[in-house]
N, CA, C and O atoms as a Tinker XYZ file with bonds, in Angstrom:
   328  protein
     1  N     -3.332000    9.911000    5.876000    73     2
     2  CA    -2.959000   11.262000    6.264000    64     1     3
     3  C     -2.184000   11.245000    7.569000    63     2     4     5
     4  O     -1.263000   12.039000    7.761000    81     3
     5  N     -2.555000   10.337000    8.470000    73     3     6
     6  CA    -1.861000   10.242000    9.759000    64     5     7
     7  C     -0.408000    9.812000    9.569000    63     6     8     9
     8  O      0.476000   10.290000   10.279000    81     7
     9  N     -0.157000    8.920000    8.622000    73     7    10
    10  CA     1.220000    8.485000    8.357000    64     9    11
    11  C      2.040000    9.662000    7.848000    63    10    12    13
    12  O      3.179000    9.848000    8.276000    81    11
    13  N      1.489000   10.446000    6.957000    73    11    14
    14  CA     2.197000   11.618000    6.436000    64    13    15
    15  C      2.471000   12.626000    7.553000    63    14    16    17
    16  O      3.559000   13.200000    7.614000    81    15
    17  N      1.498000   12.843000    8.430000    73    15    18
    18  CA     1.704000   13.778000    9.556000    64    17    19
    19  C      2.781000   13.247000   10.498000    63    18    20    21
    20  O      3.639000   14.005000   10.949000    81    19
    21  N      2.741000   11.942000   10.800000    73    19    22
    22  CA     3.734000   11.368000   11.698000    64    21    23
    23  C      5.134000   11.466000   11.098000    63    22    24    25
    24  O      6.099000   11.725000   11.817000    81    23
    25  N      5.250000   11.263000    9.798000    73    23    26
    26  CA     6.561000   11.340000    9.150000    64    25    27
    27  C      7.180000   12.726000    9.318000    63    26    28    29
    28  O      8.397000   12.853000    9.460000    81    27
    29  N      6.344000   13.761000    9.303000    73    27    30
    30  CA     6.852000   15.117000    9.523000    64    29    31
    31  C      7.267000   15.328000   10.977000    63    30    32    33
    32  O      8.213000   16.065000   11.256000    81    31
    33  N      6.567000   14.689000   11.892000    73    31    34
    34  CA     6.857000   14.804000   13.316000    64    33    35
    35  C      8.061000   13.966000   13.736000    63    34    36    37
    36  O      8.802000   14.348000   14.642000    81    35
    37  N      8.252000   12.840000   13.087000    73    35    38
    38  CA     9.250000   11.848000   13.497000    64    37    39
    39  C     10.646000   12.431000   13.763000    63    38    40    41
    40  O     11.230000   12.108000   14.797000    81    39
    41  N     11.206000   13.263000   12.892000    73    39    42
    42  CA    12.552000   13.779000   13.177000    64    41    43
    43  C     12.653000   14.547000   14.496000    63    42    44    45
    44  O     13.708000   14.550000   15.131000    81    43
    45  N     11.573000   15.192000   14.907000    73    43    46
    46  CA    11.624000   15.958000   16.161000    64    45    47
    47  C     11.665000   15.040000   17.384000    63    46    48    49
    48  O     11.950000   15.498000   18.490000    81    47
    49  N     11.387000   13.767000   17.197000    73    47    50
    50  CA    11.423000   12.821000   18.310000    64    49    51
    51  C     12.838000   12.383000   18.661000    63    50    52    53
    52  O     13.055000   11.718000   19.674000    81    51
    53  N     13.807000   12.759000   17.816000    73    51    54
    54  CA    15.190000   12.345000   18.011000    64    53    55
    55  C     16.143000   13.544000   17.966000    63    54    56    57
    56  O     17.035000   13.594000   17.119000    81    55
    57  N     15.956000   14.514000   18.879000    73    55    58
    58  CA    16.870000   15.663000   18.873000    64    57    59
    59  C     18.274000   15.233000   19.293000    63    58    60    61
    60  O     18.458000   14.207000   19.948000    81    59
    61  N     19.228000   16.016000   18.913000    73    59    62
    62  CA    20.620000   15.743000   19.287000    64    61    63
    63  C     20.712000   15.588000   20.805000    63    62    64    65
    64  O     20.172000   16.398000   21.558000    81    63
    65  N     21.403000   14.536000   21.237000    73    63    66
    66  CA    21.569000   14.278000   22.656000    64    65    67
    67  C     20.494000   13.392000   23.258000    63    66    68    69
    68  O     20.496000   13.151000   24.466000    81    67
    69  N     19.576000   12.905000   22.434000    73    67    70
    70  CA    18.498000   12.074000   22.963000    64    69    71
    71  C     18.758000   10.587000   22.750000    63    70    72    73
    72  O     17.822000    9.790000   22.692000    81    71
    73  N     20.016000   10.221000   22.636000    73    71    74
    74  CA    20.354000    8.849000   22.286000    64    73    75
    75  C     20.367000    7.874000   23.468000    63    74    76    77
    76  O     20.435000    6.665000   23.247000    81    75
    77  N     20.306000    8.350000   24.692000    73    75    78
    78  CA    20.345000    7.460000   25.854000    64    77    79
    79  C     19.017000    6.729000   26.022000    63    78    80    81
    80  O     17.951000    7.345000   25.982000    81    79
    81  N     19.087000    5.417000   26.209000    73    79    82
    82  CA    17.901000    4.632000   26.512000    64    81    83
    83  C     16.920000    4.502000   25.363000    63    82    84    85
    84  O     15.716000    4.390000   25.593000    81    83
    85  N     17.400000    4.515000   24.146000    73    83    86
    86  CA    16.522000    4.418000   22.984000    64    85    87
    87  C     16.916000    3.236000   22.116000    63    86    88    89
    88  O     18.043000    2.749000   22.200000    81    87
    89  N     16.008000    2.779000   21.297000    73    87    90
    90  CA    16.304000    1.717000   20.347000    64    89    91
    91  C     16.802000    2.283000   19.021000    63    90    92    93
    92  O     17.007000    1.542000   18.060000    81    91
    93  N     16.991000    3.580000   18.977000    73    91    94
    94  CA    17.492000    4.216000   17.769000    64    93    95
    95  C     18.980000    3.938000   17.615000    63    94    96    97
    96  O     19.727000    3.907000   18.593000    81    95
    97  N     19.393000    3.736000   16.376000    73    95    98
    98  CA    20.813000    3.535000   16.080000    64    97    99
    99  C     21.522000    4.888000   16.060000    63    98   100   101
   100  O     20.894000    5.911000   15.789000    81    99
   101  N     22.799000    4.902000   16.337000    73    99   102
   102  CA    23.553000    6.170000   16.324000    64   101   103
   103  C     23.496000    6.888000   14.974000    63   102   104   105
   104  O     23.718000    8.096000   14.901000    81   103
   105  N     23.201000    6.150000   13.919000    73   103   106
   106  CA    23.134000    6.754000   12.588000    64   105   107
   107  C     22.046000    7.817000   12.466000    63   106   108   109
   108  O     22.123000    8.677000   11.589000    81   107
   109  N     21.041000    7.770000   13.328000    73   107   110
   110  CA    20.019000    8.833000   13.292000    64   109   111
   111  C     20.689000   10.187000   13.489000    63   110   112   113
   112  O     20.295000   11.175000   12.869000    81   111
   113  N     21.688000   10.233000   14.341000    73   111   114
   114  CA    22.360000   11.496000   14.635000    64   113   115
   115  C     23.576000   11.713000   13.741000    63   114   116   117
   116  O     23.851000   12.842000   13.337000    81   115
   117  N     24.307000   10.645000   13.428000    73   115   118
   118  CA    25.514000   10.827000   12.604000    64   117   119
   119  C     25.167000   10.995000   11.125000    63   118   120   121
   120  O     25.938000   11.602000   10.382000    81   119
   121  N     24.033000   10.475000   10.689000    73   119   122
   122  CA    23.556000   10.630000    9.317000    64   121   123
   123  C     22.153000   11.226000    9.350000    63   122   124   125
   124  O     21.206000   10.657000    8.807000    81   123
   125  N     22.042000   12.368000    9.990000    73   123   126
   126  CA    20.726000   12.972000   10.150000    64   125   127
   127  C     20.089000   13.323000    8.815000    63   126   128   129
   128  O     18.871000   13.229000    8.670000    81   127
   129  N     20.889000   13.725000    7.844000    73   127   130
   130  CA    20.332000   14.051000    6.525000    64   129   131
   131  C     19.673000   12.816000    5.908000    63   130   132   133
   132  O     18.613000   12.919000    5.291000    81   131
   133  N     20.293000   11.663000    6.073000    73   131   134
   134  CA    19.708000   10.427000    5.571000    64   133   135
   135  C     18.425000   10.072000    6.300000    63   134   136   137
   136  O     17.464000    9.604000    5.690000    81   135
   137  N     18.413000   10.297000    7.613000    73   135   138
   138  CA    17.222000   10.033000    8.405000    64   137   139
   139  C     16.081000   10.955000    7.977000    63   138   140   141
   140  O     14.938000   10.514000    7.860000    81   139
   141  N     16.384000   12.221000    7.743000    73   139   142
   142  CA    15.367000   13.163000    7.280000    64   141   143
   143  C     14.821000   12.754000    5.914000    63   142   144   145
   144  O     13.625000   12.887000    5.654000    81   143
   145  N     15.693000   12.258000    5.048000    73   143   146
   146  CA    15.279000   11.790000    3.732000    64   145   147
   147  C     14.358000   10.571000    3.863000    63   146   148   149
   148  O     13.360000   10.457000    3.151000    81   147
   149  N     14.704000    9.668000    4.775000    73   147   150
   150  CA    13.876000    8.479000    5.004000    64   149   151
   151  C     12.500000    8.875000    5.547000    63   150   152   153
   152  O     11.485000    8.313000    5.136000    81   151
   153  N     12.467000    9.829000    6.458000    73   151   154
   154  CA    11.193000   10.293000    7.003000    64   153   155
   155  C     10.353000   10.953000    5.909000    63   154   156   157
   156  O      9.136000   10.772000    5.859000    81   155
   157  N     11.005000   11.713000    5.040000    73   155   158
   158  CA    10.285000   12.364000    3.938000    64   157   159
   159  C      9.712000   11.324000    2.970000    63   158   160   161
   160  O      8.608000   11.496000    2.454000    81   159
   161  N     10.458000   10.257000    2.727000    73   159   162
   162  CA     9.962000    9.193000    1.842000    64   161   163
   163  C      8.708000    8.550000    2.436000    63   162   164   165
   164  O      7.756000    8.249000    1.716000    81   163
   165  N      8.716000    8.345000    3.739000    73   163   166
   166  CA     7.535000    7.803000    4.405000    64   165   167
   167  C      6.361000    8.766000    4.265000    63   166   168   169
   168  O      5.240000    8.351000    3.971000    81   167
   169  N      6.621000   10.033000    4.474000    73   167   170
   170  CA     5.562000   11.035000    4.337000    64   169   171
   171  C      4.990000   11.079000    2.936000    63   170   172   173
   172  O      3.775000   11.171000    2.761000    81   171
   173  N      5.858000   11.013000    1.931000    73   171   174
   174  CA     5.389000   11.011000    0.542000    64   173   175
   175  C      4.506000    9.796000    0.265000    63   174   176   177
   176  O      3.462000    9.907000   -0.378000    81   175
   177  N      4.940000    8.635000    0.759000    73   175   178
   178  CA     4.152000    7.417000    0.553000    64   177   179
   179  C      2.800000    7.515000    1.269000    63   178   180   181
   180  O      1.781000    7.069000    0.740000    81   179
   181  N      2.795000    8.088000    2.452000    73   179   182
   182  CA     1.542000    8.269000    3.178000    64   181   183
   183  C      0.585000    9.192000    2.447000    63   182   184   185
   184  O     -0.618000    8.937000    2.401000    81   183
   185  N      1.112000   10.255000    1.882000    73   183   186
   186  CA     0.289000   11.184000    1.111000    64   185   187
   187  C     -0.272000   10.501000   -0.134000    63   186   188   189
   188  O     -1.445000   10.672000   -0.467000    81   187
   189  N      0.574000    9.723000   -0.821000    73   187   190
   190  CA     0.108000    9.003000   -2.013000    64   189   191
   191  C     -0.989000    8.004000   -1.648000    63   190   192   193
   192  O     -1.960000    7.843000   -2.387000    81   191
   193  N     -0.830000    7.342000   -0.516000    73   191   194
   194  CA    -1.846000    6.390000   -0.072000    64   193   195
   195  C     -3.180000    7.100000    0.184000    63   194   196   197
   196  O     -4.232000    6.633000   -0.251000    81   195
   197  N     -3.126000    8.216000    0.884000    73   195   198
   198  CA    -4.361000    8.960000    1.178000    64   197   199
   199  C     -5.036000    9.439000   -0.098000    63   198   200   201
   200  O     -6.258000    9.371000   -0.222000    81   199
   201  N     -4.246000    9.920000   -1.038000    73   199   202
   202  CA    -4.823000   10.410000   -2.296000    64   201   203
   203  C     -5.438000    9.266000   -3.093000    63   202   204   205
   204  O     -6.529000    9.408000   -3.646000    81   203
   205  N     -4.743000    8.133000   -3.154000    73   203   206
   206  CA    -5.271000    6.991000   -3.897000    64   205   207
   207  C     -6.551000    6.467000   -3.253000    63   206   208   209
   208  O     -7.499000    6.105000   -3.949000    81   207
   209  N     -6.576000    6.428000   -1.926000    73   207   210
   210  CA    -7.773000    5.966000   -1.226000    64   209   211
   211  C     -8.945000    6.911000   -1.488000    63   210   212   213
   212  O    -10.067000    6.467000   -1.728000    81   211
   213  N     -8.679000    8.200000   -1.441000    73   211   214
   214  CA    -9.739000    9.189000   -1.691000    64   213   215
   215  C    -10.301000    9.049000   -3.097000    63   214   216   217
   216  O    -11.499000    9.224000   -3.319000    81   215
   217  N     -9.414000    8.728000   -4.055000    73   215   218
   218  CA    -9.834000    8.582000   -5.448000    64   217   219
   219  C    -10.451000    7.216000   -5.741000    63   218   220   221
   220  O    -10.958000    6.987000   -6.839000    81   219
   221  N    -10.410000    6.308000   -4.765000    73   219   222
   222  CA   -10.934000    4.963000   -4.996000    64   221   223
   223  C    -10.050000    4.140000   -5.910000    63   222   224   225
   224  O    -10.530000    3.224000   -6.578000    81   223
   225  N     -8.767000    4.455000   -5.949000    73   223   226
   226  CA    -7.800000    3.808000   -6.832000    64   225   227
   227  C     -7.132000    2.635000   -6.095000    63   226   228   229
   228  O     -6.141000    2.818000   -5.388000    81   227
   229  N     -7.682000    1.445000   -6.271000    73   227   230
   230  CA    -7.177000    0.274000   -5.548000    64   229   231
   231  C     -5.726000   -0.034000   -5.903000    63   230   232   233
   232  O     -4.942000   -0.382000   -5.020000    81   231
   233  N     -5.354000    0.086000   -7.171000    73   231   234
   234  CA    -3.973000   -0.174000   -7.567000    64   233   235
   235  C     -3.030000    0.853000   -6.945000    63   234   236   237
   236  O     -1.924000    0.512000   -6.524000    81   235
   237  N     -3.468000    2.104000   -6.889000    73   235   238
   238  CA    -2.660000    3.149000   -6.258000    64   237   239
   239  C     -2.503000    2.915000   -4.771000    63   238   240   241
   240  O     -1.432000    3.156000   -4.212000    81   239
   241  N     -3.565000    2.446000   -4.121000    73   239   242
   242  CA    -3.496000    2.122000   -2.696000    64   241   243
   243  C     -2.490000    1.001000   -2.476000    63   242   244   245
   244  O     -1.664000    1.077000   -1.567000    81   243
   245  N     -2.556000   -0.029000   -3.295000    73   243   246
   246  CA    -1.626000   -1.155000   -3.153000    64   245   247
   247  C     -0.184000   -0.711000   -3.353000    63   246   248   249
   248  O      0.700000   -1.104000   -2.592000    81   247
   249  N      0.054000    0.101000   -4.366000    73   247   250
   250  CA     1.419000    0.577000   -4.631000    64   249   251
   251  C      1.923000    1.452000   -3.490000    63   250   252   253
   252  O      3.070000    1.320000   -3.062000    81   251
   253  N      1.075000    2.339000   -3.001000    73   251   254
   254  CA     1.484000    3.222000   -1.909000    64   253   255
   255  C      1.695000    2.439000   -0.619000    63   254   256   257
   256  O      2.603000    2.756000    0.150000    81   255
   257  N      0.881000    1.431000   -0.370000    73   255   258
   258  CA     1.068000    0.601000    0.823000    64   257   259
   259  C      2.410000   -0.111000    0.766000    63   258   260   261
   260  O      3.093000   -0.237000    1.782000    81   259
   261  N      2.791000   -0.579000   -0.423000    73   259   262
   262  CA     4.106000   -1.207000   -0.587000    64   261   263
   263  C      5.207000   -0.180000   -0.322000    63   262   264   265
   264  O      6.197000   -0.483000    0.345000    81   263
   265  N      5.033000    1.028000   -0.843000    73   263   266
   266  CA     6.024000    2.083000   -0.623000    64   265   267
   267  C      6.160000    2.407000    0.868000    63   266   268   269
   268  O      7.263000    2.665000    1.350000    81   267
   269  N      5.050000    2.394000    1.591000    73   267   270
   270  CA     5.106000    2.626000    3.034000    64   269   271
   271  C      5.900000    1.520000    3.711000    63   270   272   273
   272  O      6.756000    1.793000    4.552000    81   271
   273  N      5.624000    0.284000    3.353000    73   271   274
   274  CA     6.368000   -0.834000    3.923000    64   273   275
   275  C      7.849000   -0.752000    3.617000    63   274   276   277
   276  O      8.684000   -1.019000    4.481000    81   275
   277  N      8.177000   -0.384000    2.385000    73   275   278
   278  CA     9.581000   -0.234000    1.998000    64   277   279
   279  C     10.251000    0.893000    2.780000    63   278   280   281
   280  O     11.394000    0.760000    3.218000    81   279
   281  N      9.530000    2.002000    2.952000    73   279   282
   282  CA    10.083000    3.143000    3.688000    64   281   283
   283  C     10.315000    2.775000    5.155000    63   282   284   285
   284  O     11.359000    3.093000    5.723000    81   283
   285  N      9.345000    2.110000    5.753000    73   283   286
   286  CA     9.488000    1.696000    7.158000    64   285   287
   287  C     10.655000    0.724000    7.311000    63   286   288   289
   288  O     11.511000    0.896000    8.179000    81   287
   289  N     10.677000   -0.287000    6.467000    73   287   290
   290  CA    11.732000   -1.297000    6.564000    64   289   291
   291  C     13.108000   -0.722000    6.317000    63   290   292   293
   292  O     14.063000   -1.049000    7.022000    81   291
   293  N     13.211000    0.133000    5.318000    73   291   294
   294  CA    14.503000    0.738000    5.018000    64   293   295
   295  C     15.005000    1.618000    6.146000    63   294   296   297
   296  O     16.191000    1.607000    6.474000    81   295
   297  N     14.106000    2.375000    6.735000    73   295   298
   298  CA    14.490000    3.238000    7.851000    64   297   299
   299  C     14.898000    2.402000    9.059000    63   298   300   301
   300  O     15.921000    2.669000    9.690000    81   299
   301  N     14.105000    1.402000    9.374000    73   299   302
   302  CA    14.433000    0.560000   10.531000    64   301   303
   303  C     15.742000   -0.180000   10.320000    63   302   304   305
   304  O     16.503000   -0.363000   11.269000    81   303
   305  N     16.015000   -0.605000    9.107000    73   303   306
   306  CA    17.265000   -1.326000    8.819000    64   305   307
   307  C     18.482000   -0.452000    9.134000    63   306   308   309
   308  O     19.483000   -0.929000    9.670000    81   307
   309  N     18.381000    0.803000    8.801000    73   307   310
   310  CA    19.524000    1.718000    8.970000    64   309   311
   311  C     19.519000    2.455000   10.299000    63   310   312   313
   312  O     20.576000    2.641000   10.903000    81   311
   313  N     18.357000    2.874000   10.763000    73   311   314
   314  CA    18.286000    3.808000   11.883000    64   313   315
   315  C     17.711000    3.233000   13.176000    63   314   316   317
   316  O     17.482000    3.977000   14.130000    81   315
   317  N     17.478000    1.935000   13.220000    73   315   318
   318  CA    17.001000    1.314000   14.450000    64   317   319
   319  C     18.052000    0.308000   14.898000    63   318   320   321
   320  O     18.508000   -0.523000   14.112000    81   319
   321  N     18.430000    0.392000   16.167000    73   319   322
   322  CA    19.426000   -0.522000   16.716000    64   321   323
   323  C     18.870000   -1.940000   16.709000    63   322   324   325
   324  O     17.672000   -2.157000   16.895000    81   323
   325  N     19.741000   -2.872000   16.496000    73   323   326
   326  CA    19.329000   -4.288000   16.421000    64   325   327
   327  C     19.098000   -4.833000   17.806000    63   326   328
   328  O     18.746000   -6.003000   17.959000    81   327
């Protein structure tokens, strides 16, 4: 649940003009729609993980954990400066 909540908060951490002194890539601002989509994907994966854990669904937890890793990695690849 915390991952899903953070994913909703994440876009507000990078308002326009906040690019100085950050490890964020310029694409966060130039492709903000893509960044919002990436954050939403993380939130969806976090919600799926919480639901699978609540249901005791080990396979669902594993799949959602992979989705979280994919969402994090994909976002960092595009939106985090090297």
